[in-house]
GUTIKE-993686 format. One record per residue: residue number from 0; x, y negated, z of N, C-alpha, C, CB in turn. Coordinates in steps of 0.2 Angstrom, whole numbers, plus 2048, in hexadecimal, padded with zeros to 3 digits. Glycine has a CB too. Layout:
<recs>
     n   n_east   n_north   n_up   ca_east   ca_north   ca_up   c_east   c_north   c_up   cb_east   cb_north   cb_up
   NUM        X         Y      Z         X          Y       Z        X         Y      Z         X          Y       Z
...
</recs>
This chain:
<recs>
     n   n_east   n_north   n_up   ca_east   ca_north   ca_up   c_east   c_north   c_up   cb_east   cb_north   cb_up
     0      2F8       4FE    AD2       2F2        4FC     ACE      2EC       4FF    AD2       2F2        500     AC7
     1      2E7       4FB    AD3       2E1        4FD     AD6      2DD       502    AD2       2DD        4F7     AD8
     2      2D8       505    AD5       2D4        50A     AD1      2CF       506    ACC       2CF        50E     AD6
     3      2CE       4FF    ACE       2CA        4FB     ACA      2CE       4FA    AC3       2C8        4F5     ACD
     4      2D5       4F8    AC4       2D9        4F7     ABE      2D9       4FD    ABA       2E0        4F5     AC1
     5      2DA       503    ABD       2DA        509     AB9      2D4       50A    AB5       2DC        50F     ABE
     6      2CE       509    AB8       2C8        50A     AB5      2C7       505    AAF       2C2        509     ABA
     7      2C9       4FF    AB0       2C9        4FA     AAB      2CD       4FB    AA5       2CB        4F3     AAE
     8      2D3       4FE    AA6       2D8        4FF     AA1      2D5       505    A9D       2DF        501     AA3
     9      2D2       50A    AA0       2CF        510     A9D      2C9       50E    A99       2CE        516     AA2
    10      2C5       50A    A9C       2BF        508     A98      2C1       504    A92       2BA        504     A9D
    11      2C6       500    A93       2C8        4FC     A8D      2CB       500    A87       2CD        4F6     A8F
    12      2CF       505    A89       2D2        509     A84      2CD       50D    A81       2D7        50E     A88
    13      2C8       510    A85       2C2        514     A82      2BE       510    A7D       2BE        517     A87
    14      2BD       50A    A7F       2B8        505     A7A      2BC       504    A74       2B7        4FF     A7E
    15      2C3       503    A74       2C6        502     A6E      2C6       508    A6A       2CE        500     A6F
    16      2C7       50E    A6D       2C8        514     A69      2C1       516    A66       2CA        51A     A6E
    17      2BB       514    A69       2B5        516     A66      2B2       512    A60       2B0        516     A6C
    18      2B5       50C    A5F       2B3        508     A5A      2B5       50A    A53       2B5        501     A5B
    19      2B0       50A    A4E       2B3        50C     A47      2B8       508    A45       2AD        50C     A42
    20      2BC       50A    A41       2C2        506     A3E      2C0       4FF    A3B       2C6        50A     A39
    21      2BA       4FF    A38       2B8        4F9     A35      2B6       4F4    A3A       2B2        4FB     A31
    22      2B5       4F6    A41       2B3        4F1     A46      2B8       4EF    A4A       2AD        4F4     A49
    23      2BE       4F3    A4A       2C3        4F1     A4F      2C6       4EA    A4E       2C9        4F6     A4E
    24      2C7       4E7    A53       2C9        4E0     A54      2C6       4DC    A4E       2D1        4E1     A52
    25      2C0       4DC    A4E       2BC        4D8     A49      2BC       4D1    A4B       2B5        4DA     A49
    26      2BD       4CF    A51       2BE        4C8     A53      2C4       4C7    A57       2B7        4C6     A57
    27      2CA       4C5    A54       2D0        4C4     A57      2D0       4BF    A5C       2D6        4C4     A52
    28      2CB       4BA    A5B       2CB        4B4     A60      2C9       4B6    A67       2C7        4AF     A5D
    29      2C6       4BC    A67       2C4        4BE     A6E      2C9       4C2    A72       2BD        4C3     A6D
    30      2CF       4C4    A6F       2D4        4C7     A72      2D7       4C3    A77       2D9        4CB     A6D
    31      2D8       4C4    A7D       2DB        4C0     A82      2E1       4C4    A85       2D6        4BE     A88
    32      2E6       4C1    A84       2EC        4C4     A88      2EF       4BF    A8C       2F2        4C6     A82
    33      2F0       4C1    A93       2F2        4BC     A98      2F7       4C1    A9C       2ED        4B9     A9C
    34      2FA       4BD    AA1       2FF        4C1     AA5      2FC       4C7    AA9       302        4BC     AAA
    35      2F6       4C6    AAB       2F2        4CC     AAE      2F1       4D2    AAA       2EC        4CA     AB1
    36      2EF       4D0    AA3       2EE        4D6     A9F      2F5       4DA    A9D       2EC        4D3     A98
    37      2FA       4D6    A9D       301        4D9     A9C      303       4DD    AA2       306        4D3     A9A
    38      302       4DA    AA8       304        4DD     AAE      300       4E4    AAF       302        4D9     AB4
    39      2FA       4E4    AAD       2F6        4EA     AAE      2F8       4EF    AA8       2EE        4E9     AAC
    40      2FA       4ED    AA2       2FC        4F2     A9D      303       4F5    A9F       2FD        4EE     A96
    41      307       4F0    AA2       30E        4F3     AA4      30D       4F8    AAA       313        4ED     AA6
    42      309       4F6    AAE       308        4FB     AB4      305       502    AB1       303        4F8     AB9
    43      300       501    AAC       2FD        507     AAA      303       50C    AA6       2F8        506     AA4
    44      307       508    AA3       30D        50C     A9F      311       50F    AA4       311        508     A9B
    45      313       50B    AA9       318        50E     AAE      315       513    AB3       31A        508     AB3
    46      30F       513    AB4       30C        518     AB9      30A       51E    AB5       306        515     ABC
    47      30B       51F    AAF       309        525     AAB      301       525    AA9       30B        52B     AAF
    48      2FE       51F    AAB       2F7        51F     AAA      2F5       520    AA2       2F4        519     AAC
    49      2F9       51E    A9E       2F8        51F     A97      2F6       526    A95       2FD        51C     A93
    50      2FA       52B    A98       2F9        532     A97      2F1       534    A98       2FD        536     A9B
    51      2EE       530    A9D       2E7        532     A9F      2E2       52F    A9A       2E6        530     AA6
    52      2E5       52A    A96       2E1        526     A91      2DF       52A    A8B       2E3        520     A90
    53      2E2       530    A8A       2E2        533     A83      2DA       535    A82       2E6        539     A83
    54      2D8       533    A7D       2D1        535     A7B      2D0       53B    A77       2CE        52F     A77
    55      2CB       53E    A78       2CA        545     A74      2CB       543    A6C       2C3        548     A75
    56      2CD       548    A69       2CD        548     A62      2C6       549    A5F       2D2        54E     A5F
    57      2C4       544    A5A       2BE        544     A58      2BE       548    A51       2BB        53D     A56
    58      2B8       54C    A50       2B8        551     A4B      2B1       550    A47       2B8        558     A4D
    59      2B1       550    A41       2AB        550     A3C      2AC       557    A39       2AB        54B     A37
    60      2A6       55B    A3A       2A5        562     A37      2A1       562    A31       2A2        567     A3C
    61      2A4       564    A2B       2A1        564     A25      2A0       56C    A22       2A4        560     A1F
    62      29A       56E    A23       299        575     A21      292       576    A1F       29B        57A     A26
    63      290       57A    A1A       289        57A     A17      285       57F    A1C       289        57C     A10
    64      288       582    A20       284        587     A25      283       584    A2C       288        58E     A25
    65      27D       582    A2D       27B        57F     A34      27E       584    A3A       274        57E     A35
    66      27D       58A    A39       280        58F     A3E      287       58E    A40       27E        596     A3D
    67      28B       58D    A3A       292        58C     A3B      294       585    A3E       296        58D     A34
    68      290       580    A3C       291        57A     A3F      290       57A    A46       28D        574     A3B
    69      28A       57D    A48       289        57D     A4F      28E       581    A53       282        581     A50
    70      290       587    A51       295        58B     A54      29C       587    A55       297        592     A50
    71      29E       584    A4F       2A4        580     A4F      2A4       57A    A54       2A6        57D     A48
    72      29E       577    A54       29D        572     A59      29E       574    A60       296        56E     A58
    73      29B       57A    A62       29B        57D     A69      2A2       57F    A6A       297        583     A69
    74      2A6       582    A66       2AD        584     A67      2B1       57E    A68       2AF        588     A61
    75      2B1       579    A64       2B6        574     A64      2B4       56F    A6A       2B5        56F     A5E
    76      2AE       56E    A6C       2AC        56A     A72      2AE       56D    A78       2A5        568     A72
    77      2AD       574    A78       2B0        578     A7E      2B7       577    A7F       2AE        57F     A7D
    78      2BB       576    A7A       2C2        575     A7A      2C4       56E    A7B       2C5        579     A74
    79      2C0       569    A7C       2C2        562     A7D      2C1       55E    A77       2C8        562     A80
    80      2BF       560    A71       2BF        55C     A6B      2B8       558    A6C       2BF        560     A65
    81      2B7       553    A68       2B1        54F     A68      2AE       54F    A61       2B2        548     A6A
    82      2A9       553    A60       2A6        553     A59      2A1       54D    A59       2A2        55A     A58
    83      2A3       549    A54       29F        543     A53      29A       543    A4D       2A4        53D     A52
    84      29A       549    A49       295        549     A44      296       54F    A40       296        543     A3F
    85      291       550    A3C       291        556     A38      28E       554    A31       28C        55C     A3B
    86      290       558    A2C       28E        557     A25      28D       55E    A22       294        553     A21
    87      288       55E    A1D       286        565     A1A      289       566    A13       27F        565     A1A
    88      28C       560    A10       28F        561     A09      295       55C    A09       289        55F     A04
    89      298       55C    A03       29E        558     A02      29C       551    A02       2A1        55A     9FB
    90      297       54F    9FE       295        547     9FE      294       545    A05       28F        546     9F9
    91      290       548    A09       28F        546     A10      295       546    A14       28A        54B     A13
    92      29A       54B    A13       2A0        54B     A16      2A4       545    A15       2A4        551     A15
    93      2A5       543    A0E       2A8        53D     A0D      2A5       536    A10       2A8        53C     A05
    94      29E       536    A0F       29B        530     A12      29C       530    A1A       293        530     A10
    95      29B       535    A1D       29C        535     A24      2A3       534    A27       299        53C     A27
    96      2A8       537    A23       2AF        536     A25      2B0       52E    A24       2B3        539     A20
    97      2AD       52B    A1F       2AE        523     A1F      2AB       520    A24       2AC        521     A18
    98      2A4       522    A26       2A0        51F     A2B      2A3       520    A32       299        521     A2A
    99      2A4       526    A34       2A6        528     A3B      2AE       527    A3C       2A4        52F     A3C
   100      2B2       527    A37       2B9        527     A38      2BC       52C    A3D       2BB        520     A3A
   101      2BA       533    A3C       2BD        538     A41      2C4       539    A40       2B9        53E     A40
   102      2C7       53C    A45       2CE        53D     A45      2CF       543    A41       2D1        53F     A4C
   103      2CA       548    A41       2CB        54E     A3D      2C4       550    A39       2CD        554     A42
   104      2C5       552    A33       2C0        555     A2F      2C1       55C    A2F       2BF        551     A28
   105      2BC       560    A32       2BC        567     A31      2B8       569    A2C       2BA        56B     A38
   106      2BB       56B    A26       2B7        56B     A20      2B7       572    A1C       2BB        567     A1B
   107      2B1       575    A1B       2B0        57B     A18      2B3       57B    A11       2A9        57D     A18
   108      2B6       580    A0E       2B8        580     A07      2B2       580    A02       2BD        586     A06
   109      2AD       584    A04       2A8        585     9FF      2A2       581    A01       2A6        58D     9FE
   110      2A1       57B    9FE       29B        577     A00      297       577    9F9       29D        570     A02
   111      290       576    9FA       28C        576     9F4      28D       571    9EF       285        575     9F7
   112      28F       56B    9F0       290        566     9EB      297       566    9E8       28E        560     9ED
   113      29C       567    9EC       2A3        566     9EA      2A7       56A    9EF       2A6        55F     9EA
   114      2AD       56D    9ED       2B0        571     9F2      2B5       56D    9F7       2B5        576     9EE
   115      2B7       570    9FC       2BA        56C     A01      2C1       569    9FF       2BC        571     A07
   116      2C4       56D    9FA       2CA        56A     9F7      2C9       563    9F4       2CD        56F     9F2
   117      2C3       563    9F0       2C2        55C     9ED      2C0       557    9F2       2BC        55D     9E8
   118      2BD       559    9F7       2BB        554     9FD      2C2       551    A00       2B7        557     A02
   119      2C6       556    A01       2CD        554     A04      2D1       550    A00       2D1        55B     A06
   120      2D1       552    9F9       2D5        54E     9F5      2D2       547    9F4       2D5        551     9EE
   121      2CC       546    9F4       2C9        53F     9F4      2CA       53B    9FA       2C1        540     9F3
   122      2CA       53E    A00       2CC        53B     A06      2D3       538    A06       2CB        53F     A0C
   123      2D8       53C    A03       2DF        53A     A02      2E0       535    9FD       2E3        540     A00
   124      2DC       535    9F8       2DC        52F     9F3      2DA       529    9F6       2D8        531     9ED
   125      2D5       529    9FA       2D3        523     9FD      2D7       520    A03       2CC        524     A00
   126      2DD       523    A04       2E1        520     A09      2E0       523    A10       2E0        519     A0A
   127      2E1       520    A15       2E0        523     A1B      2D9       526    A1D       2E2        51E     A21
   128      2D9       52C    A1F       2D3        52F     A20      2D5       534    A26       2D0        533     A1A
   129      2D0       538    A27       2D1        53D     A2D      2D6       542    A2A       2CB        540     A2F
   130      2D9       546    A2F       2DD        54C     A2E      2D7       551    A2C       2E1        54E     A34
   131      2D9       554    A26       2D4        559     A24      2D7       560    A25       2D3        559     A1C
   132      2D2       564    A28       2D4        56B     A2A      2CE       56F    A26       2D4        56D     A31
   133      2D0       574    A21       2CC        578     A1E      2CA       57E    A21       2CF        579     A17
   134      2C4       580    A21       2C2        587     A23      2BE       58B    A1E       2BD        585     A2A
   135      2BE       591    A1F       2BA        595     A1A      2BA       59C    A1E       2BE        596     A13
   136      2B5       5A0    A1B       2B4        5A7     A1D      2B9       5AB    A1A       2AD        5AA     A1C
   137      2BD       5A9    A15       2C2        5AC     A11      2C9       5AB    A14       2C2        5AB     A09
   138      2CE       5AE    A12       2D4        5AD     A14      2D8       5A8    A10       2D9        5B4     A14
   139      2DD       5A4    A13       2E0        59F     A10      2E4       5A1    A0A       2E5        59C     A15
   140      2E6       5A8    A0A       2EA        5AA     A04      2E5       5AB    9FE       2ED        5B1     A06
   141      2DF       5AB    9FF       2DA        5AB     9F9      2DA       5A4    9F5       2D3        5AC     9FC
   142      2DD       59F    9F8       2DC        598     9F5      2E3       596    9F3       2DA        593     9FA
   143      2E8       59A    9F3       2EF        599     9F0      2F1       592    9F3       2EF        599     9E9
   144      2F3       58E    9EF       2F6        587     9F0      2F1       582    9F1       2FC        586     9EB
   145      2EB       583    9F0       2E6        57E     9F0      2E5       57A    9F7       2DF        581     9EF
   146      2E6       57E    9FC       2E6        57A     A03      2EB       575    A03       2E7        57F     A09
   147      2F1       577    A01       2F7        572     A02      2F6       56C    9FD       2FD        575     A00
   148      2F4       56E    9F7       2F3        569     9F1      2ED       564    9F3       2F1        56D     9EB
   149      2E8       566    9F7       2E3        562     9F8      2E4       55C    9FD       2DD        566     9FB
   150      2EA       55D    A01       2EC        558     A06      2EA       55A    A0D       2E9        551     A04
   151      2E6       560    A0D       2E4        562     A14      2EA       563    A18       2DF        568     A13
   152      2E9       562    A1F       2EE        564     A24      2EF       56C    A24       2ED        561     A2B
   153      2EA       56F    A23       2EB        577     A24      2E4       57A    A23       2EE        578     A2A
   154      2E4       580    A25       2DE        585     A24      2DD       589    A2A       2DF        589     A1D
   155      2D7       58A    A2C       2D5        58F     A31      2D0       593    A2F       2D3        58B     A38
   156      2D0       59A    A2F       2CB        59E     A2D      2C5       59D    A32       2CD        5A6     A2D
   157      2BF       59D    A30       2B9        59C     A34      2B9       5A0    A3B       2B3        59C     A31
   158      2BB       5A6    A3A       2BA        5AB     A40      2C0       5AA    A44       2BA        5B2     A3D
   159      2C5       5A6    A43       2CB        5A4     A47      2CA       59D    A4A       2D1        5A5     A44
   160      2C5       599    A49       2C4        593     A4B      2C4       592    A53       2BE        58F     A48
   161      2C8       58E    A55       2C9        58C     A5C      2CC       586    A5D       2CC        592     A60
   162      2CB       583    A63       2CE        57D     A65      2D6       57D    A64       2CC        57A     A6C
   163      2D8       583    A67       2E0        584     A66      2E2       585    A5F       2E1        58B     A6A
   164      2DE       588    A5B       2E0        588     A54      2E0       582    A51       2DC        58D     A50
   165      2DB       57E    A52       2DB        577     A4F      2E1       573    A52       2D4        574     A50
   166      2E2       573    A59       2E7        56F     A5C      2EE       571    A59       2E7        571     A63
   167      2EF       577    A58       2F5        579     A55      2F7       576    A4E       2F6        581     A54
   168      2F1       575    A4A       2F2        572     A43      2F3       56B    A44       2EC        573     A3F
   169      2F0       568    A49       2F1        560     A4A      2F8       55F    A4D       2EB        55E     A4F
   170      2FB       563    A50       301        562     A53      301       560    A5A       305        55E     A4F
</recs>
Protein backbone atom coordinates (compact mmCIF):
# COMPACT_ATOMS: atom_id res chain seq x y z
CA UNK A 1 0.00 0.00 0.00
CA UNK A 2 1.42 3.34 -0.99
CA UNK A 3 1.76 6.23 1.48
CA UNK A 4 -0.99 7.98 -0.50
CA UNK A 5 -3.36 5.02 0.08
CA UNK A 6 -2.55 5.04 3.80
CA UNK A 7 -3.16 8.78 4.06
CA UNK A 8 -6.45 8.44 2.19
CA UNK A 9 -7.72 5.64 4.42
CA UNK A 10 -6.77 7.57 7.56
CA UNK A 11 -8.39 10.78 6.31
CA UNK A 12 -11.59 8.94 5.39
CA UNK A 13 -11.75 7.16 8.76
CA UNK A 14 -11.20 10.44 10.59
CA UNK A 15 -13.89 12.25 8.58
CA UNK A 16 -16.43 9.52 9.39
CA UNK A 17 -15.50 9.60 13.09
CA UNK A 18 -15.86 13.37 13.44
CA UNK A 19 -19.39 13.66 12.03
CA UNK A 20 -22.19 13.93 14.59
CA UNK A 21 -24.37 10.83 14.68
CA UNK A 22 -27.24 12.73 13.07
CA UNK A 23 -25.12 13.52 10.00
CA UNK A 24 -23.44 10.15 9.46
CA UNK A 25 -24.27 8.56 6.15
CA UNK A 26 -26.90 11.21 5.47
CA UNK A 27 -26.75 10.52 1.72
CA UNK A 28 -26.34 6.79 1.06
CA UNK A 29 -26.39 7.40 -2.70
CA UNK A 30 -22.92 8.98 -2.42
CA UNK A 31 -21.27 5.87 -0.97
CA UNK A 32 -19.19 4.24 -3.67
CA UNK A 33 -17.87 0.74 -3.17
CA UNK A 34 -15.75 -0.69 -5.93
CA UNK A 35 -12.95 -3.23 -6.25
CA UNK A 36 -10.29 -0.62 -5.42
CA UNK A 37 -12.10 0.45 -2.22
CA UNK A 38 -12.32 -3.17 -1.11
CA UNK A 39 -8.65 -3.79 -2.01
CA UNK A 40 -7.49 -0.80 0.06
CA UNK A 41 -9.68 -1.86 3.01
CA UNK A 42 -8.32 -5.41 2.92
CA UNK A 43 -4.74 -4.14 2.70
CA UNK A 44 -5.39 -1.82 5.64
CA UNK A 45 -6.72 -4.70 7.73
CA UNK A 46 -3.93 -7.08 6.73
CA UNK A 47 -1.15 -4.57 7.33
CA UNK A 48 -2.34 -3.62 10.81
CA UNK A 49 -3.07 -0.08 9.64
CA UNK A 50 -6.40 -0.13 11.44
CA UNK A 51 -4.57 -0.02 14.75
CA UNK A 52 -3.17 3.35 13.68
CA UNK A 53 -6.67 4.62 12.84
CA UNK A 54 -7.87 4.73 16.43
CA UNK A 55 -9.24 8.14 17.19
CA UNK A 56 -8.94 9.84 20.54
CA UNK A 57 -11.80 9.35 22.97
CA UNK A 58 -13.97 12.47 22.95
CA UNK A 59 -15.00 13.99 26.28
CA UNK A 60 -17.58 16.53 27.40
CA UNK A 61 -16.82 18.04 30.83
CA UNK A 62 -19.78 19.18 32.95
CA UNK A 63 -18.90 21.05 36.15
CA UNK A 64 -20.05 24.36 37.60
CA UNK A 65 -16.49 25.45 38.48
CA UNK A 66 -14.59 26.94 35.53
CA UNK A 67 -11.27 26.24 37.26
CA UNK A 68 -12.03 22.52 37.51
CA UNK A 69 -13.18 22.40 33.88
CA UNK A 70 -9.91 24.03 32.80
CA UNK A 71 -7.81 21.68 34.95
CA UNK A 72 -9.70 18.59 33.80
CA UNK A 73 -9.33 19.66 30.17
CA UNK A 74 -5.56 20.14 30.57
CA UNK A 75 -5.12 16.79 32.35
CA UNK A 76 -7.18 14.78 29.89
CA UNK A 77 -5.79 16.42 26.75
CA UNK A 78 -2.25 15.82 28.02
CA UNK A 79 -3.15 12.12 28.26
CA UNK A 80 -4.53 11.91 24.72
CA UNK A 81 -8.25 12.51 25.22
CA UNK A 82 -10.04 15.05 23.04
CA UNK A 83 -12.20 17.45 25.06
CA UNK A 84 -14.91 18.63 22.65
CA UNK A 85 -17.01 20.75 24.99
CA UNK A 86 -17.85 22.01 28.43
CA UNK A 87 -21.06 22.61 30.34
CA UNK A 88 -21.67 24.50 33.59
CA UNK A 89 -24.96 22.87 34.66
CA UNK A 90 -27.13 19.82 34.12
CA UNK A 91 -29.39 21.26 31.44
CA UNK A 92 -26.39 22.39 29.41
CA UNK A 93 -24.77 18.98 29.88
CA UNK A 94 -27.86 17.25 28.48
CA UNK A 95 -28.08 19.64 25.52
CA UNK A 96 -24.38 19.43 24.67
CA UNK A 97 -24.32 15.64 25.05
CA UNK A 98 -27.07 15.48 22.42
CA UNK A 99 -25.44 18.10 20.18
CA UNK A 100 -21.81 16.96 20.35
CA UNK A 101 -22.26 13.18 20.83
CA UNK A 102 -19.13 12.69 22.97
CA UNK A 103 -17.82 9.25 23.84
CA UNK A 104 -17.62 10.21 27.53
CA UNK A 105 -19.39 12.70 29.76
CA UNK A 106 -17.24 13.64 32.77
CA UNK A 107 -20.01 14.81 35.08
CA UNK A 108 -19.86 16.58 38.44
CA UNK A 109 -22.26 15.17 41.02
CA UNK A 110 -23.22 18.58 42.41
CA UNK A 111 -24.48 20.93 39.71
CA UNK A 112 -26.58 24.05 40.35
CA UNK A 113 -29.80 22.98 38.58
CA UNK A 114 -29.84 19.18 38.96
CA UNK A 115 -27.44 16.65 40.35
CA UNK A 116 -25.21 14.47 38.20
CA UNK A 117 -27.23 11.37 39.12
CA UNK A 118 -30.34 12.89 37.51
CA UNK A 119 -28.39 13.90 34.39
CA UNK A 120 -26.96 10.39 34.07
CA UNK A 121 -30.38 8.80 34.55
CA UNK A 122 -31.94 11.02 31.88
CA UNK A 123 -29.21 10.13 29.40
CA UNK A 124 -29.81 6.41 30.05
CA UNK A 125 -33.57 6.85 29.55
CA UNK A 126 -33.02 8.51 26.18
CA UNK A 127 -31.20 5.46 24.84
CA UNK A 128 -27.69 5.53 23.52
CA UNK A 129 -25.69 8.31 25.02
CA UNK A 130 -22.15 8.85 26.21
CA UNK A 131 -20.47 6.79 28.86
CA UNK A 132 -21.00 8.78 32.06
CA UNK A 133 -18.22 9.08 34.62
CA UNK A 134 -19.15 10.98 37.76
CA UNK A 135 -16.69 13.18 39.63
CA UNK A 136 -16.86 14.93 42.98
CA UNK A 137 -14.65 16.42 45.65
CA UNK A 138 -16.30 13.91 48.03
CA UNK A 139 -15.58 10.17 48.18
CA UNK A 140 -17.68 7.62 46.31
CA UNK A 141 -18.73 6.00 49.59
CA UNK A 142 -20.56 9.23 50.48
CA UNK A 143 -23.04 8.48 47.68
CA UNK A 144 -23.83 4.87 48.53
CA UNK A 145 -25.50 3.09 45.63
CA UNK A 146 -26.47 6.29 43.75
CA UNK A 147 -23.55 6.01 41.30
CA UNK A 148 -24.58 2.53 40.20
CA UNK A 149 -28.30 3.31 40.18
CA UNK A 150 -27.76 6.36 37.94
CA UNK A 151 -26.36 4.22 35.15
CA UNK A 152 -22.93 5.85 35.31
CA UNK A 153 -19.92 3.72 34.38
CA UNK A 154 -18.14 4.78 37.54
CA UNK A 155 -16.80 7.49 39.80
CA UNK A 156 -13.48 9.31 40.10
CA UNK A 157 -12.69 11.68 42.98
CA UNK A 158 -11.69 15.05 41.53
CA UNK A 159 -8.28 14.97 43.16
CA UNK A 160 -7.56 11.60 41.52
CA UNK A 161 -8.62 12.54 37.98
CA UNK A 162 -6.13 11.46 35.33
CA UNK A 163 -6.19 10.01 31.87
CA UNK A 164 -5.16 6.66 33.34
CA UNK A 165 -8.02 6.69 35.88
CA UNK A 166 -10.53 7.53 33.16
CA UNK A 167 -9.00 4.95 30.83
CA UNK A 168 -9.29 2.26 33.51
CA UNK A 169 -13.03 2.92 33.86
CA UNK A 170 -13.50 2.86 30.10
CA UNK A 171 -11.74 -0.49 29.83
